[in-house]
Structures are given as structure tokens and as C-alpha cells.
C-alpha positions in Angstrom: 5.1 3.0 1.8 3.6 3.3 5.4 5.4 6.5 6.1 6.1 9.2 3.6 7.4 12.7 3.8 6.0 15.0 1.1 5.7 18.7 0.2 2.0 19.7 0.1 -0.7 21.7 1.8 -2.1 19.8 4.8 -5.6 21.1 4.1 -5.5 19.4 0.7 -4.7 15.9 2.0 -7.3 13.2 1.3 -6.9 11.1 4.4 -8.9 9.8 7.2 -7.6 12.5 9.5 -5.3 15.5 9.3 -3.6 16.6 12.6 -4.2 20.3 13.2 -1.7 22.1 15.6 -3.9 24.6 17.4 -4.0 26.6 20.6 -5.8 25.7 23.9 -9.1 27.2 22.7 -8.8 25.3 19.4 -9.2 28.4 17.3 -6.1 29.8 15.8 -5.7 32.4 13.0 -2.2 31.6 11.7 -0.4 28.7 10.2 -2.2 25.4 9.6 -4.9 26.2 12.1 -5.6 29.5 10.3 -5.9 27.8 7.0 -8.2 25.1 8.4 -10.5 27.7 9.9 -10.5 29.8 6.8 -11.8 26.9 4.8 -14.3 25.7 7.4 -14.9 28.3 10.1 -18.5 28.4 11.4 -19.3 24.7 11.9 -15.8 23.8 13.1 -15.8 26.7 15.5 -19.2 25.7 16.8 -18.0 22.1 17.5 -14.7 23.0 19.1 -16.3 25.6 21.4 -18.3 22.8 23.0 -15.1 20.9 23.9 -13.6 23.5 26.3 -9.9 24.0 26.5 -7.2 21.5 25.3 -4.0 21.0 27.3 -0.6 20.8 25.5 0.1 17.3 24.1 -3.5 16.2 24.2 -5.9 15.7 21.3 -9.5 16.3 20.3 -11.4 14.9 17.3 -13.9 16.8 15.1 -15.3 16.4 11.6 -13.4 17.9 8.7 -16.5 19.3 7.0 -15.4 21.0 3.7 -11.8 19.6 3.8 -10.8 16.6 1.7 -10.0 14.7 4.9 -12.8 13.0 6.8 -11.7 14.2 10.3 -9.5 16.6 12.1 -7.4 15.7 15.2 -6.6 18.9 17.0 -3.5 19.0 19.2 -1.7 21.7 21.2 2.0 21.8 20.6 4.5 23.2 23.2 5.9 26.7 22.9 9.7 26.5 22.8 11.3 28.1 25.9 14.8 26.9 26.7 14.7 23.1 26.0 14.6 22.4 29.7 10.9 22.8 30.3 9.5 19.5 29.0 9.1 20.8 25.4 10.4 17.6 23.7 8.2 15.3 25.8 5.1 17.5 25.1 5.8 17.5 21.4 6.3 13.8 21.3 2.9 13.4 23.2 1.2 15.3 20.4 2.3 12.7 17.8 1.8 9.7 20.1 -1.7 10.8 21.3 -2.9 11.7 17.8 -1.7 8.3 16.4 -3.3 6.5 19.4 -6.6 8.3 18.8 -6.4 7.5 15.1 -5.8 3.8 15.8 -8.8 3.7 18.3 -11.0 5.2 15.6 -9.8 2.7 13.0 -8.2 5.2 10.7 -6.1 3.9 7.9 -4.4 7.1 6.9 -3.3 10.3 8.8 -1.3 13.4 7.8 0.8 15.5 10.2 2.5 18.9 9.8 5.7 19.7 11.7 4.0 20.6 14.9 5.3 23.7 16.8 8.1 24.4 14.3 6.5 27.7 13.2 5.2 30.5 15.4 5.8 28.4 18.6 9.5 28.5 17.9 10.5 24.9 18.2 13.9 24.3 16.5 13.1 22.9 13.1 15.8 20.2 13.2 14.6 19.0 16.6 10.9 19.2 15.6 11.7 17.0 12.5 13.6 14.5 14.5 10.9 14.1 17.1 8.2 13.8 14.5 10.0 11.1 12.5 11.0 9.2 15.6 7.5 9.3 17.1 5.8 8.2 13.9 8.4 5.6 13.2 8.0 4.0 16.6 4.3 3.8 16.2 4.6 2.2 12.7 6.9 -0.6 14.0 3.9 -2.1 15.8 0.9 -0.8 13.9 -0.6 -0.7 10.4 -1.4 2.8 9.1 -0.4 5.1 6.2 1.1 8.2 7.8 2.3 11.3 6.0 4.5 14.1 7.3 3.5 17.1 5.2 6.0 19.9 4.7 4.5 23.1 3.4 7.8 24.5 2.1 11.5 23.9 2.4 11.9 26.6 5.0 9.9 24.4 7.4 12.3 21.4 6.9 15.8 21.3 8.4 18.2 18.4 9.2 20.3 18.5 12.3 23.6 20.3 11.8 25.7 17.3 12.7 23.8 14.9 10.4 23.7 17.4 7.5 27.5 18.1 7.8 28.5 14.5 7.9 26.3 13.5 5.0 27.5 16.5 3.0 31.2 15.5 3.7 30.6 11.9 2.6 28.9 13.1 -0.6 31.8 15.4 -1.3 34.3 12.5 -0.9 32.4 9.9 -2.8 30.0 11.5 -5.3 31.3 11.7 -8.9 29.4 13.9 -11.2 28.8 11.9 -14.4 29.2 14.9 -16.6 32.8 15.3 -15.3 33.5 11.9 -16.8 32.1 12.7 -20.2 33.3 16.3 -20.5 36.9 15.4 -19.9 39.1 13.0 -21.8 40.0 9.8 -19.9 43.6 11.1 -19.5 42.3 14.4 -18.2 39.9 12.7 -15.8 42.6 10.4 -14.5 44.8 13.4 -13.8 41.8 15.1 -12.1 41.2 12.1 -9.8 44.9 11.8 -8.8 45.1 15.5 -8.2 42.1 15.2 -5.8 44.0 12.6 -3.8 42.3 9.4 -4.9 44.5 6.3 -4.5 45.6 4.8 -7.9 43.5 1.7 -7.6 40.4 3.6 -6.4 40.9 6.2 -9.2 41.0 3.4 -11.9 37.8 1.9 -10.4 36.1 5.3 -10.6 37.1 5.7 -14.2 36.0 2.3 -15.2 32.7 2.2 -13.3 30.5 4.2 -15.7 31.7 2.1 -18.6 31.0 -1.1 -16.7 27.5 0.0 -15.9 26.9 0.9 -19.6 28.3 -2.4 -20.8 26.5 -4.6 -18.4 25.6 -7.6 -20.5 22.9 -10.2 -20.5 25.5 -12.7 -19.4 26.2 -10.6 -16.3 22.6 -10.8 -15.3 22.1 -14.5 -16.2 25.1 -15.4 -14.1 23.2 -14.5 -10.9 19.8 -16.0 -11.7 20.4 -19.1 -9.6 18.5 -17.5 -6.8 15.7 -14.9 -7.3 15.4 -11.7 -5.2 12.4 -13.2 -3.4 14.3 -16.4 -2.5 17.3 -14.5 -1.4 15.3 -12.1 0.8 13.3 -14.8 2.5 16.5 -16.8 3.1 18.1 -13.8 4.7 15.1 -13.3 7.0 15.2 -16.9 8.1 19.0 -16.9 8.6 18.7 -13.8 10.9 15.8 -15.4 12.8 13.5 -12.5 12.1 9.7 -12.4 11.7 8.1 -11.1 8.5 6.3 -8.2 10.0 9.4 -7.1 11.9 11.3 -6.9 8.6 8.7 -5.2 6.4 7.9 -2.6 9.0 11.5 -1.7 9.5 11.8 -1.5 5.7 8.9 1.0 5.5 7.2 -1.5 3.1 3.5 -2.2 3.1 2.2 -5.6 4.1 0.6 -5.9 0.6 4.0 -5.5 -1.1 5.7 -8.0 1.1 2.9 -10.5 0.5 3.6 -10.2 -3.3 7.3 -10.8 -2.7 6.6 -13.9 -0.5 4.0 -15.4 -2.9 5.5 -14.4 -6.3 8.9 -15.9 -6.8 9.6 -13.7 -9.9 8.4 -10.5 -8.3 10.8 -7.7 -9.3 10.7 -4.8 -6.8 11.9 -1.2 -7.3 15.4 -0.3 -6.3 14.1 1.7 -3.4 12.3 -1.4 -2.1 15.4 -3.6 -2.4 17.5 -1.1 -0.5 14.8 -0.7 2.1 15.0 -4.4 2.9 18.8 -4.2 2.9 18.5 -1.5 5.6 15.9 -3.5 7.6 18.2 -6.5 7.5 21.2 -4.4 8.5 23.3 -5.7 5.5 26.8 -4.4 4.9 27.7 -2.8 1.6 28.8 -6.0 -0.1 25.7 -7.8 1.0 23.6 -4.9 -0.2 25.2 -4.9 -3.6 24.6 -8.7 -3.8 20.9 -8.3 -3.0 20.5 -5.4 -5.5 22.1 -7.6 -8.2 19.3 -10.2 -7.7 16.9 -7.6 -9.2 19.3 -6.2 -11.8 20.4 -3.1 -9.8 23.7 -1.7 -8.6 25.2 1.1 -6.5 27.0 3.9 -8.4 29.2 6.7 -7.2 27.7 8.9 -9.9 24.2 8.6 -8.3 23.8 10.9 -5.3 20.9 8.7 -4.1 23.2 5.7 -4.1 26.0 7.6 -2.3 23.6 8.7 0.5 22.5 5.1 1.0 26.1 4.0 1.1 26.9 6.6 3.7 24.2 5.2 6.1 25.2 1.6 5.5 28.9 2.4 6.1 27.9 4.4 9.2 25.9 1.4 10.4 22.9 3.7 10.8 19.9 1.5 9.8 17.1 3.8 10.8 15.1 4.0 7.6 13.0 6.9 8.7 16.2 9.0 9.4 17.5 7.9 6.0 14.3 9.2 4.4 14.7 12.5 6.2 18.0 13.0 4.4 16.8 11.7 1.0 13.8 14.1 1.2 16.2 17.0 2.0 18.2 16.2 -1.1 15.0 15.8 -3.3 15.7 12.1 -3.8 13.3 9.2 -3.9 12.4 7.7 -0.5 13.0 4.1 0.6 10.1 1.7 0.9 6.9 1.2 -1.1 
């Protein structure tokens, strides 16, 4: 998975470079910068002092000394004022310039925090959106493993509009499986009708868990005429797309895609299949068909599946934004 959001301490990341949000003197005492200097103060301070001041949005490279990472890319994030003072552009520059520097140095892996979202007061939802968008744009044209490291949940926040629309969709479509098993079929049928479900939809909801449990070998064998690999490669050809364009949009590594292309019987994870469905902009029926090629299905009793269905039905195929939401709900991310 070329881009992953995870909960961790940036100073513990074993990567080619961590990105350290600092001040213009490259010597902070709070947040990530404070933790970095607490671990490796004397030698790091000696090196940064020789570099002079660092303007907002720009980057400087030092060794990482005692940290697990090999290097530190220092950058100065913008202080939030009113949103009309170029803050968004400067924050985007932090990510773009750090990634550009990492690429120039041949780094294979980098880890970022949510820059400026702490003491500098940048709205957390906007800071998250800029981080994901900037990293995602870079990865569409470059090969690198990039992590967005969130220290705790307080530092991570979806936009109000996105959060509200996803939550509303989940409320309308998510069926807690325990509700099915804790009520009799008659009671559950009454419950669905009381909640306003159309009769045919209600009956489908009632039957779905049993259908999934009783999925027989015959059901699987019926669809073995074309393997997942064959179907995926055919879809790519039919849409006139290039392999790198697809696997990058799917947040899937080149190595994984190579296995899919060269191993006809390769069986990917469900997250990988869905990632390709997103990259190919498949509708819900086409997505279900592709999933079936690897023995998977979408279920209304899986919150992960419901979130994916929301994005597909909304025709929002930005896999990095989808992973923003999946992370917020503590679900597995798409890609591999």
C-alpha cells in the first residue's frame, strides 16, 4: 500500500525520512519538533544552526541520529490566521516540497504528521484534506511508500459535510447483525417495516445473512469461468487505461500488481479487489461482480462494506479520501 494512514508516534517510524514540522529557527520545544529534539538535541541542533532560517513551506534535510529514521526533513508550516492569507497554499507546499526533496534523494519511504494542525491552529479537517490530497497527487506519478502518522484521534478530523453524509448513509443502510440474531424473523420483519423499509427491500435484508452463510461451492464454481486476474486485466483494456495509472489510483504497489498480472490464480484480499473497483470507477453491480471473482461479497451488516457502497453510489472514486473515512471508523484501508 503506497499510502497508509496509521496511529503511531512519528519519532518511532523506521523510514528513510520523517518530516518534522518546526519553526523558522528549526528548534522547537513542543509537539513533534519537541519530541524530536528531546531524543536527539545536541547534534541535531548543531546541524540546524548552520543552516540559518527556514521560510514557511520550504524544507531542509538533516541526519536523524538516534531516531529509527535515517533522515529528518524539516519544514515550517503556516500559522492559521483567517484562511485568506495563503495558509492553504503554504501548507500544501510543505508536503510537496518535502516529497520532492525525498524523491531527489532517492528515498523509498517517508512519514508525515498532520502539519500545522496543533499549536499553529490550522483547522484539523482542512489540514487532513490538504495532506491527503498533496500526498495522493504525488503518488499518482511517483513510486514511494508514504505514511501519514496520527499521534491520537484528537489530531484527526473529517470535514463536517463528509462526516455527516457518510454517517447518514450508514444509518440508512447498515444492519447490525446482532439485531438479526437477537430477534425472531417475525420480530425483525416488523422492525424493518416499522423503520420504513420497502417490503421487497426488507425481505432482501432479512434473507441476506442466511444467503451469505449458505453460500455453497456451486455458487463459487458457477463463476470460475474467468479468474479475478483475467477479469481485472480485461477491464483495464476495455477502459483503455495503462497499468501504472490503475494500480496507482488503487493505492496498490507495483509488486502486487505484477503478481496479479503474472499469476492467473492469484487471489487478492478484499481490500485490494475493492481498491481496483474504485480505480476503475465501477458501479455497484460491477463491483459486486469483480468481488465474486475472488469469492467476496458486499454486505449491509458490514460497516466497511457500507462505507465503500456509499462512495461508489456517490461516484466519489478518490481512494485517498475513502481511506480517510475508513481510518476514522477504525476500518481496514483500501489497497495493499
